[in-house]
N, C-alpha and C positions, 0 to 999 in steps of 0.2 A: 623732435621726441615730446609729443604732447601727451601720451597716456602716462597715467600715474603708474601703471603697473605693466610689467612684461606679460604678455599672453601667449604661452606656448602652445595652447590649441590652435592658435590661428597661424603663428609665426612658424612654427616647426615645419607644417605642411607647405607654407608659402616658399621657404626657402629651400626646402627639399626639391621641390617643383622647378625652382630656379637653376638650382645646380643640374637637374636632369636636362632641362631645356637647352642649358648652355654648354652640355657634355663637358663640364668643369674637370671632372676627375678622369676623363679619357686619356690613356697613355698613347702618346705619339712615337712610333717606332722611328720616325725620321727626324725627331727633334734633334737640334744641336747642342742641346744642354746636358749636363752631366747626369747619369742615371742613378735611380734608387729603387730597388725593387723590396717591398715591404710585403710580408706575406703571413698570415695567421692560418694555422692548420684548418683545412676546409672541414665543414660538419656533415655529419651523417643526418639526412633528412628525416628525422623522427617525428617531426610534426609540430614541435614548438622549439623556439629559442629559449634556452635557460639561462639564469642570471650569470652563470660562468662563462658562456658565451659572450655575454655583454662585457664582461670585464676583460677578456682576452681581445675581442674586437676593438674596444675603446682604446686599449693600449696601442695597437697597431695603427688605429685611426689618427691618434694624436702624432704619432711619428710621421705618418704618411703627409699629413697636412703640414706639419712643420717643414719636412722636407721640400715640399712645393714652395712654401713661403722662403726657403733657403736658395732658390733657383734651381733646383733638381727637376728632372723630368720622373715623376714618381709612377711606377706600376704597382697597382693595389688592387688586386682582384679578387674576385669570390666565385666559388664554385660548390659542388655537391658530391660527396663520397657516397654515391647512392646504390650500389649494389649490396647485398648482403642478407644475412638470415632474417633481420626483424620483418623485412618486407614479404618473406614467404610465410612467416609466422602469422602475420595479419591475413594473408591469403587464406591459410588454414583456419585460422579463428573467426574471420569476419566473412568469409565469402566474397573477398575483392581480388583484383588482379593486382600482383605486386607492383607492375608499371604504374597503375593508376593510383594506387596508394602513396607511392614514391612521389609522382609528379604533383599530386594533390598537397603533400607536405612541403614540397620544395616552393609551391606558389605562397603557402602561409608561411613559411619560414623568411622567404624573400621579402615580402610585405612588412614583417616583422623588423629585419635589418634596416629596410628603408625608413622605417618610422624612427629609428635610432640616428639617422642622420648620418651614417658612415660613408666616407669618401671613397666609395669603391668605383672600379671600371667595370660596369656591368655589361659593357660591350664584349667583355672576353669570358663570360660566365659559361662555365662547362658543368655538365653532370655526367658522371662517369657511366650512368646506365643508358646513355644514348649512343646509337650507333656511331655517330660521326666522332665520339671520342673513341669507344672501345674498339672500332674497326682499326684505327692506328695502332691501337695497342696490340691487335692480333698480328699486324704488320711487323712490329717490332719484336712481337715474341717468335715469329719465323725467322727474322734476322739472326736472333740469338741461338736458335736451333742451328741454323746452317753454320754459324760459327762455332758450334760445339758446346754453347752454353747450356742448352736445354736438352734434357734426355728422359726416358722412362726407365723406370725399374721397379721390381716388385718391393713392397714396403708395408710394415705392420702398420695396422691402423685401428682405431677404436670402431666397431661395426654394431649398428643396432638392428638385431634381427627381426624387429617388428616394424620400425619405420623404414628399414631397407636402406640405411644411409650411413655414411661416415660420419663420426662425431668428433668434434674437437676436445681436447682434454677437460676444458671448461664445462662441457656439456655431459661429462660421466660424474654422476653425483653418487658416492658410495657404490660404484661399480655398476650403476644402472643408467640407462638413458634418461636424460632430464625430461622428455616429453613422454615416452612410451612406458618407463619404468621397468623396460626389460633389462635383463642381465646382459651387460655389453660383452662383446667377443672381441678378441684380437684377430683379425684377420690379415692375410696377406693379399695386397691389391696391386696391380700395375698404376703406378703414379708418375707424374710428370714433375720433374725437379729443375730447378735452376741452380748451376754450379757456382754457388756463392763461394764456396770454400776455395775456388781457384784465387779468389781475390783476398783471402784471409790475412796475409802477411800486410799487403796493401792497407785493407781496411784497418788494421791495427796500427801500421805505422803513421796512416792519415791523422789518426786522433792527436799525434802531436803537433800538428799544423793547426788544429781548432782551438787557438788560444781565446776565441770569443764564444766558446760554449762553456755551459757549467761545469766545473770538474767532476761533480757526481754524476753527470750524464756520461762524460768520457769513461769514468770508472766502470759504470754499469755496462757500457759496450765492450770495453777491455776485458771484463770478467765473463761477457756472453761469448766473445770470440774465444776467449780461454786458451791461448797458447801456453803449453807446459813442456817441460824437459823431463824426461823419464827414461825408464829401462823397458824394453820389451824383451821378454825372455821365455824360455820353454820349461814346464814342469815334465818330468818322466812320469808316466801313469801306471798304475798297478796293472792295467790291462793291456800293456804293452804299446799304447799310443802315447803321443805327447799333447800337451795342452799349452797354448801360447797365451800369456797374459801380459797386460801393460800397466805399470804403476809409476805414479808421479813421484812417488815415497819409496825408492829402492833403500834408503838408508834404513827402513823399518822392517827389512826383510826378516831379521831374527825374531821379530814379533808377530811372525804370520802363524795362525793356529787353524786356518782352513782355507779352502779355495772355493769359490762359488762361480757358476755358469748360468748364463741366461735360459730362459725356458726355450728358446729358439735355437740355442746352441746346438751343433750337430752331436755333441756327446749326450746332452739331455734327450735329444731326439731317439738316439740309439739306446739309452736306457729305457724310454718310455714305450718303444716298440716291443720290447720284451717283458715289461712290468706295467700292469694296469694301474697300480697305486701311483707311480711315476706319471702315466698319462693323465690320471685324474688330477695330480697336482698342476701339470701343465695347462690343464683345461681351465683350472682355478686362477692361474696366473694370467690367463688371457682375458680374464674380467677385470684387471687391473689397469691403471694408467699407461701411458705410453713415453711419458717425459721423465727425466731425471728430478725434475721439480715435484711432480706429483708423488714419485715414490719416496722423496725424502721423508714425508709425512705419514705414509701408509705403514700398516703393520708388517714388519719383516718376517716373511715366511720361508721355509725351505723343505727340501726333501734330500735325505741322504743316499747317495747313489750305490754306496758300497765301493766305489773306487777311491783310491787314495794317490796322493801327488808326492813325490820324493822332494822334499826340500834340498835346494842346489848346495847348500852350505853344511847344514847339520846331517842330512840324510835320514831326517825324520819324516815319517808317513803323515800328511796331512789329509783329513777326510775332505772329499769332493762333494758339495752340495748343488742341487739346482735351486735357485734363489730367486723370489720375486722382485727384488730390488736391483737386478743386474739387467742392463738393457743390451740387446745385440747390437745396436746401433752406436753403442758407446764402446770405444778401444777395440777389444778383440771379442767382446761379449764374455769375457772371464775376468775374474779378478783374484789377486792375492789378497786375502781379507787380514787386516791388522787391528783387531777390536780395541786395542789399548788407545789407538790414536786416530781413529775413524768411528763417528759417531753410528753411522748404518750399521758397521761391523760390530761394533759394542752392543747395539740393540739385538743382533741377530745372535751373538754368542752368548749373551745373557738369556735369551730365550732358550736355546737348546744346550745351555751349561756346558760351553767349549771354553778353552783357556783364554784368560785375558792377561797379556804379558806387556810390561813396561819395558820400552827400550828407548825412550827419549824422556829426559828429565832435564830439570832446571841446573841440577847440582848433583855431582856423583853420589852425594849421600842420601838423595832420594831414590836410589836404583830400588829398594825394595818397599817403597810406600804404597800402601794399597789404594787402589781407585775408589773414587766416590761413586755417583749415580751416573757420571757421563763419560766418555773418552776425553783425552786430553791431547788437542791438535796443535799445541803451542810449539815453539822453537826450543833449542837446548842443546844439550850433548847426549851422545849415545851411551847408553848403559845396558847391560845384560846382553851384549852384542859381540862377544869375541874380539875379534882383531879391530872392531870399530869402536870399542869403548874409549870415552873421552873425546871423540872427534865431535866437532860441531856438524848440524846436519848437512851443510852445503859441502863439506868436505867428504863425509860419508857417503852421500849420493855418488860423488864422482869416484870413490874408491871402489864401491859395489860394481858401478858401471864399467869401470876398468878391469876389474876382476872377471867379470861376465863376459866381457869381449875377449880377454885374454885366454879365457878356459873355453870359449866357444859355446855358451848356452844362452847368451843374450847380446844385445846390443842398445846404445844410448839411442833414443828417439825423439824427434819433436812431434807432438800430437797438438790437435786442437778441439776444443770444446764445440766449436761451431760446425753444424751439419749443413749439408746441400738443403736448399729450401724446396720442400714440397708444397706445390702450387696446386694439386689437384682438389677439386670440392664436387662431390657428388649432389650438387643442387643446381635448381633451374636460374635463380636471380644472380647472375654473374656473367662474366665475359665468356662467351663459347670459346674453347681452345680450338684453334684453326687447323685441325688435322683430320685426315681421313684413314679409316683402317681399311686396308685391301688385302684379302687372301693370297692376291698374287704378288703385288707390290710392296706389301707391309704398311708401315705408318707414312703416310704421304702429306707434305703440307698443303693447304689449300692455295691455289694460285692467287696470287696478290690482285689480279683485276677481278676475282671474285669476293674479295673482301667488301664490306664486313660479312661475317657470317652472323647473322641476326638470329635473336632469339624468336621462337614462334609465339604468337600472343594466344593461341587456342590450346591452353595447358589445363590440366585437371591436377587439383590438389586434394581430391577427395580420397585418393589411394596413397598409401605412404610410399616413400622412395622418391625418386628424381624423374620429375616429369619429362625430361628430355629422352630419359632412357627408355620410357614406354610410349612416347608419342607416336601415332601410326605412320607418319610421313616422315617428319623432319629428318631423322638420322639416316633416311635411306637416301644414297645418293650414288652416283658413278664415280668411279675412281678418276682423279683428274690424269693420272698418269696413263693408265691402259684401258679406261673406259668401261671395265667390268663394274657389276654391282658391288657397292662398297658400303661401310658404315660410317657416319660422322662419329667423331669423339663427342661424348655426351657429358663429359667432366667439364666444369666452368672453371676459372682461375680464382685463386685465393683473392679476396678483395685488397689484401695488401699490396698486390701488383698494380691495381689501379690508382694507389695513392703513392706509387713508388716514382712516378714520372708526370704527374699532374702540374707541378711547378714548371715544367719545361712546355706543356701545352699551353699554359697561361701567358706564357712570354711569346709564343709565336704559334700561330693558327692558320698555316696553309690548308686548303682543302684536299689536295693531292699528296699531302705527306704529314706526318706526325708532327714536324716543326722545320723550321728552316734554320740551319746551323749558324748562319751569319747573324740572325736575329738573336738567337741564343746567346751567342758571344757577347752581344750588346747589353743584355739584361742579367746574365747568370755570372757568379753565383747570386743567389737570394741574398741581399745585403742584411735583413733582419728578418728571422723565423721566429715566431711566438706560437706557444702552444704548451700543452699539459705535459708534466713528467710521466704520465701514463704512458707516453709514446716514445720514451726514452730509448729503449731498446730495439722493437721490432721495426716500427714505422720508419724510424731514423736511420737504421742499419740497412734495411732493404732499400730506401732511397738512395743511400751512398753507394751500395753495391750496383743498383740500375745505372746509376749516373756513371760509374766506373765501367760496367759492361758496355754502355753505349758507346764510351770514349774509346774502349778495347776495341771495337768494330768500326771505328771510324766515323761515328754519327754526330759526336760532338767533340769539343776540346777541352771540357772541364772534368775534373773528377771529384771534387767536393761541391754538393748542390747548395749548401748553406753556410754562409762566412760567419755568420754570428745567429747564435740560438738563445733565446730567453723562455724559460718555463715558469709561468705565472702561478701564484698560489689560488687555491680554491676560494669561493665564496661561501660561508658558513653561517649557520642559524642555529639558534636554540630550539629545543624540541619542546612540545606540548603533549602531555599524555595523562590518562586515568587507567586505573587496572579494572579490567573486566572482572566483576564480582564472582562470575561463574568459574572462570579457569584461571584468574590471575593474570593473563596476558594482558600487555600494554595495548590501548586504544590511542592512537596518535590523532591530533588535530592541526589543522593547518593555520598560519598566522592570521588569516582572514577570519578564522572562527573563533579566536580569543582576543579578549580585552586584557591589554597589559598594562600595569602601573607599577610604581616604585614598591607597592605592598605585595605584589605577585601578579596572579594572571587567573581570570575566571572566563568560563565558556559563555559567549554572548547568548547562546540558545537558552540556557538555564540558570546563568549567574552564578552557578557553583563554581568553586576552585579548581584548577587542573595544576598537575605538577610541571615545574619548569625544569627540561633536562638540560644535558650538556650541550654546548656549541659545537655542532659537527657538520661535516659536509652536508649539503643539501641533497635530500633524498625522497624520490617519491614514496616509498615505503614508509619513512618517517613523517611525511606531509609537511617537512619544514622547507619547503620551497615558496620562493617569491616569483610572482608572474610578472616578467618585465612588461607586458601590455599594461597591466593595471597600474604600475608605478608610472609609466609614460603618460597614460591617461590623467593620472591624478597630478603629477608634478611636472610633467614635461621631459622631453629627452635630454636636454642640458644637465639637469638636476641628477638623474642617474648616471650619466656619463661623469659627472663631476665626484659623485659619490665614488664610484669605481677608482678613481684616480687618488682619492683622499686617503690620509691616516696611514693605512698599513703599506709598508713597502710592497711593490708589486710582486716580489718573489714569495711573499708570506701569504697565508690565509687571510682573508678579510671577512672579519664578522659583520653580517648585516644587522641594521637596526634601524627602527622607524624613526626614531630621534634623529639618526645621521642623515637620512634622506631629507627629512624635514628642514634640518639645518642648511643642507645643500641647497633646497628651493628658497629659503630665506636669503641666502648669499647671492642667488641668481638675481632676486628683487634688489637686493642692495648694490649690486653693480648697476642694474639698470637705472636706479636713482642717482648714481655717481656719474654714470655716462651722461644723463640728462643736463650735467652741469658743465659739460663742454662748451667752452665759448671761445671761437676761433679768432674773436677780436680782443681777447684779453691781453693785457701789458704786464710788464714788471716780471722780474726775474726771481725766483727762489731757488738758490743753488743746491739746499739740502734735498728739495723734492726732485730737482733734475738728476742729482747725482744718485738718489735712491732708484729713480726710474731706470737710469741705464745701467747700473749695477744689476738691478733685478732681471732686465731684459737679457744681460750678458750671463747671470747664473742660470735662468730658467732654460735658456739653449743648452747649456752644459748638461743640465739635468735631464732634459728630454733625449739628448743625445745617448745619456748612460741609461736610459729607461728608469731614471729616478722621479717618477712623476708624483709621489706624495712630498718630495722636497720642492718640487717646482710649484705644488699647491700650496704649500706653506709659505713660500715667497711672495706667492701673489696675494694671499691673505694679508701678509705683512706690507706690501705695497699700497693695497688699499686702504689699510688703515692709515698710512702716511699721508696719502693723498686726501682723504676725508678730512684730516685735521689742519690741513694747509690751507692758508688764505688764498683768495683767487688771484691768479697771476697767469702769465703767458706760460711758464714753467709748470703750473699745474695743469693747465689745459693739455699742454704736449705730453705730460704724464699720463692723463686720462686715455688719451689717443693711443699711447704706447701700451697701455695696460689692455685696452680692447684688443689690439693685436696679439698680445700675449695670450688672450683666453680664446682666441680663434679656432686654434686646433682642438680645445677642451670643451668649449661651449659655443659651438659653432652657429647656433640658431640665434641666440642672443647677441652674439658678435656681429652678425650679418644685419640683425635689425638696428642696432646703434650705429653701425658703419653707414648703412644707407641713409639713416638720418643725416649724418654728416656729408652726404652726398658723394661718396667714395666707391661706388661699384659695389664689387663683391670682395669682401674680406679674404674669402678662400684664394683668390687671385693677387691678394697684396703680398708684398714682400715682408719679410720678418724685420723689424724696425732695427735701424743701424744704431750703434752705440759709439759714443765720443770717449776714445781711449782715456782722455785726460779725467773724464768723470769717473772713471773705474777705479781710480785711486783716492783714497780719502785724504783730504787736505787738514782734518782734524781727527785728533785721536783722544782717547780718554785713558788717563794716567791714573793708576791706584796709588793712593798714599798711604803707607802703613807706619804705625808707631808700635814699636816692640813686636813686630810681626803680625799686629791686627789692622785690619782695614778701618781707617778712620775718615778718609775723604777721598773725592776724586776730582781731577782736573781735566777740563776740556781744553786743549791747547792746539796750537798749530803743529802739524806734523813735522818733525825734526827740530823741535824746541831744544835749545842746549842744555847741558846738564846744569850749568850755573842758574839758567833761567828757571828750571824745573825745581831747583833747590829753594830759590827765594821764592817762588809761588807756593811750594809746600809750606815753608815755614810761616808765609802769611796767613794760612788758612786758621780761622778761628777753632774749628774742629781739632785741628792737630794741637794747637796751643792748648786747649783744654785737656786733650790726652796726655800732653807732656807734664802738665801742672807744674811747670818750674823745674823738672828734672833735667841734668845736664845732658846734652847731645854727644855721645861719643863717637858715632860714626854715621854718615849718610850714604847709603847705597842707591845709585840711580841706574836704573835700565832705562836707556832713552826709548820714548813713546810708549812705554809700559808702566814702570814702577819707581816710585822713590819710597825708600824704606829708611825711617829714623831709627838709629839704635841708641837708646838711653839707658 
């Protein structure tokens, strides 16, 4: 090592090429070594890797490299979640083809990932937009259809009448299409569904086995699945019909003050058929959202039908409303409304001046206490509820269910919040659903020998709607069953389907099948899965379902795809802004436009101050983003990798700072200078340095396995300081060599450069340094000496020093004698290896 400074500009590229040439990180299915599958959630190819990606992939990379050093055959792949709306938006806005836009982005982002030196097996790279991937997905979809796990039914959707497309709830803003601005309609369309509800119990029970998942993620999934015990019962209506409702809170039945039905409910439709005002209200409801979450925040609106429902206990007549916050797809499409103890009902009753009754209270004396501005959903005892008064909630529930069943107007029932997964999307850039519609044969799957059903390239985005539906030739085919003219399915699959099995395709990639189950059994489940908390519900739930569904039809033998899950925190940055003098709106500036100092910040362009805002998630709209390419060009890949691992625990947010990355770059050079001091010919023993090196190796290994990267970094800093202060010796040189191996997974380019100078080959192929168990135990300890409870001195002694010797050494201390100042010692308390306390 002759250079005074480590040069990442040349070193990074050299070692990345060396790893590529040697196929260092290519996983071997035939290897006899134990397996470790490390996977980060694959990215959407938006065009640029952002700093959050860098943190996510650095964590997985350190673990993957460490596992290789520990003797595992490691699978650490990368691919692209490449279908979806952004590509179609680009096609409409920029006049480009979604495929070309996507593949260009993949090429850019792949180059960025390679520049960061990640230990990825690029031989297994997949992109979900390629026919060699989605053709196998089509095959699996047909398999699930033939097993009864895929079906079609009519379902309510958000429909944009100008763009002629179904909108996700997130694309409906204030009741209007996000692009067209048109008032969104609720329409009934035939949609494809996956029968996830068939696995609801298993998905819920399986959460109990995932002890290496964050508790908050398991709770989020449990709530989404939403198993609840309740009462399904029938109201007698004033028009002679009955109305079936379901409630999870039958204990509150005496608090019911009205009944509400969904706009699509048969009773609502019957009223609307004879009443134009009701029909107009239902049309208004169709402009709202379609999910419970969205309706939670919308204004609660209703229409009085003039029908009443007879209360099963009191005989009171309750008014029946059509309400915009009741969904036909949840429960029975009708509810018993208890305003005192449900916020949606409370808001509705407040708006329409309906009674709000208290039937649950903390104490009996609170029975007549008035409500404040909100409903009270807490636990307690029943009040104002006839025979239920004084009972706790659970007992009251059971009592109401028992009476309903005995009297024949209701029965106890378990229901689920989870609904079957609607996978139809009326757009082009997705996996074509492999079915044909024939007027003679009905819905017919495409024969597998004709897969993949590929997307046509000659599509036109100048007209609103799905290009597949109006393509002049693509959708026109012969029925594979009878040969008559038929029509392809023009819906494509929800992109969540693409990401529900990609981890299986990474593990096994035969050309004639989605995967080889024998190879899957070698690699799965994924040992460590890493990704953002934003995917805690849908992606993870769908992946768990898809794995179970494939096991159900005999394709694989596992049911849980991810043994361990880690959700990393975000990378954050302060914002810089000024107010627009004309409208008062903020104008944001990027970090590169701003000169930051301890006194504040100024805009480089004019030298005038800018306001420093809060430290928040990096956002393009706030311009507080950091370009990884710029950081790598300035400081090298190892510095940014080291920064991502430093300071903050990996599950917490990491504030970005220029001072922080500069400090990491200085530490890279500090290590380089230390590695230059390695001397294979050095002699002499330094037991303290050797002990510290072995203890650090042992502790860092435990930290990496627990994903405690910031703790590992702190230990490496500490060991570096100890080595720097130590005199030359064989022990010191050995500690330098061990330190170099320790930083191999974290700063791989620096490590390779120094390792090469030692004539050792690739550090990526080196083993994790072994530790001497004898050196893991300290043979010296520091004992505190207190006088009258205050620390006066410390003793460095051999571990296990006797009580008598500790007393003698403590009494011999000059500091102790000064503190005693001639006072009589009444008692001496000795805690071996820890404490001597002199009581005077």
